[in-house]
N, C-alpha and C positions, 0 to 999 in steps of 0.2 A: 504494500500500500504506500502511496507517495503523499508527500506533504509539501505545500508551497511555503517557502520562506523568502525573506528579503535579506540579502547579504549586507552586513554592516561593515565588513572589511573584505579585501580581496582574498579569495581562497583558490589555491592552485588547482587547476583541473576542473573548477566549478564555475567561476565567474568573478566579476569585479564588484566593487562596492555599489550598492543601489540596485542590482539586478534581482529580479524575482525568478527563482529557480525551483524546480521540483526535485526533491531528494527523498530517499527512503526515510520512513518515519523514525527508525532506530538511529540513523545517522544524524538526523536533526535533533532528536531527543537526547542522545548520548554524547554528541560531540559539538555540533554547531551552536546549539542554544546555550549550553553551559559555558562554552568558551567565549561567548559574546560575539561570535562571528556571524550570527544570523539572528533574525527575529521573525516571529509569526507575522503573516500579512494582515495588517489592519490599516485603517486610514491614518492613525497616529504614527505608525512606523513609516508610512510613505512620506509624511511631512518631515519626520526626523531625518530620513535619508536624504531628502531634497535639501534640507538645511545643511547637513554635513557635506554634501556634494558641492554646494555653493561656497562653503567655507574653504574646502580643499582647493577649488578652482582659484579662489582669491589668493590663497597662500602660495599656490604654484606660480601664479602670475607675478607675485611679488618676488619670489625666489628667482624666477627667470630674469626679471628686470635687474635685480641685484647682480646676477651672474653676467649679464650683458655689460653692465657698468664696470665690473671687475675686469672683464675681457678687454675693454677699451683701455683701462689703466695698465694692464699687462702688456699691451701692444706698444706702449710708450716707454717701457722700462727694460733695462738690460742689467744683468747681474755679472759682476766681475769677481771671480774667486782666485786668489793667489795661493798657489800650492808649492811645496818644496819638490824640487826635481833633482835627479842625479845626472849622470853622464848621458848625453844625447837627448836631453829633455824628457827622460822617463820619470813618471810620477812615483813618489813614495806614497803608496796607498792609492786611494781613489776619491772622487767627488761623488757623494751620495745625495739622495733626495733630501735628506735632513739638512745637509750643507746648503743646498739651493734654497730650501724653505726658510732657513735662518737668515740668509742674505736678503731674501725677499721681505721678510718681516722687518728687517732693519730699514727698509725703504717704505714701510707702511702698508705692505700688501700681505694679508694673512690668507694662506691656503692650507687645506688639509692635505696630508700625505697621499691620500687616495686620489686627490684631484690632479696631482703632478704625475704624469705618466712617463716615468723613467724606467725603461725596461731593464737596464743594467747600469751599474755605477760607471761614471766617466773615468777612463784610465789614460787619457792623453790630453795634451794641450790643444787648444783650438776654440772655435766658436760653435756652439750647439744650439739648435732650435728645439726646445722641449715642448711637447704638446701638453696642454692642460685641459681636462674635461671638467668644466665648471658646473654644467647642468646637462640634462639629457640632450638638449638642443643647442647648447652653447659650448664652443670649443675656442681655445686661445693658444697662442704660442709664446713661450718665454725664452728670450735670448740669453744664453749663458756663455760667458767668456771665461775659459780656464787658462790662466796665465802663470808664468814662472815667477816665483817669489824673489 
């Protein structure tokens, strides 16, 4: 026997927030309802879901706008990191994402380590364009100069 419920949050393999879905009665009773992931279909829950959806859309729009502003600032900034080198310009150690983030923070730009997409530490001198994923739809590039100390 199936039961109709409104999803209060996204559920993998079932649907997204605000969708009305039919699920097995036991699945609804034993998992979805106690976890708060779904609610029974009533006019009140429809209003609640619409309100939550509007709040989420407003929050996502604000986050996207902030990410676009940060992307503009990142485009105008370059980071210079001085590192110790040995013979032939070979680095002692490497330049990691933490080093780049610290240098950016000194310039007033705060990024999360997950946003800076550095596949592997930088192990040579030069100029590097590091991609930064600031939002699902917003990407920027950070220019990093690794120079000899």
